N, C-alpha and C positions, 0 to 999 in steps of 0.2 A: 330732160328733153329740151331740144333746141326750139327757139321761137319760130313761128311760121313766117313772120315778116319783121323787117327792121323798122323800129319806131324811134321818134325823137326822144332824146334824154331830157327829162324835166328837171329844172333847177329846184332844189329842195327849199330854197329861200323864197323865191318869187312865184314858183309854180309855172313858169313859162318855159317853153321848149328852148333849149340852149343849142344843142348840137344833134344833128341826125347823122350818125356814123354812116360812111359809105362802106358797107360791109357786104360780104356774100355769106349768107347763113348756111349752116350745114345742110347738105342735101340740095342746095340750089346751084345752078350753073353760073360760072363766071361769064361776064359779057364777052361777046365775040371780039370786041376791041382789045381786050386783054391778050387774047391769043395772037392777034395780029402783031401787037407790039412785042410780045414775048418771042415770037419767031424772028423778028427783025433785030431785037436788041440783045437778047441773051447770049448769042455767040461772041459778042464783043464786050461782055461785062467784065469789069476788073474786080468788082466787089458785089457780092450778093448778100443782102440782108433779108432774112426771113423771120418774121415775128408772128407769134400767136398760133403756132401749129406744132404738133409733135411729129410731123412728117409721117404719120401713119396712113392717112387717106389721100387719095388723088383728088385734085390735081396738084396740090401743094407739094407732095413728095416727089413729083416728077421735075419740078423746077430746078432742083440742085444739079440735075444732069444736063439741063439745057444751057447752063452757063459755060463759058470757056473753061478748059481744063486748068488753066493758070489762075482763074478767078478765086479770090479768097471768099470763103463762105462763113457767115456769122448767123447762128440760130439764136433767137431771143424768145424764150418760152418758159413758162412756170413749171412745165413737166419735163422730165428727161426724155430725150429723143432716142 
């Protein structure tokens, strides 16, 4: 099951928080700012890098269609898409 909220990652050595990932957890909405920039930027994209998704669920799977037809698309994921 997916975590309910994003939490800081604790350093194993010093036990202090090191990095709090800026992530959107499964089942949560992307910020409105994301969609504003996607609408403006995707049609002129030359290269689209998508990382950490199998492209099975929305909205990540819709992004590949928002890029220009000539844009190269690279999917980086541990699972087959």
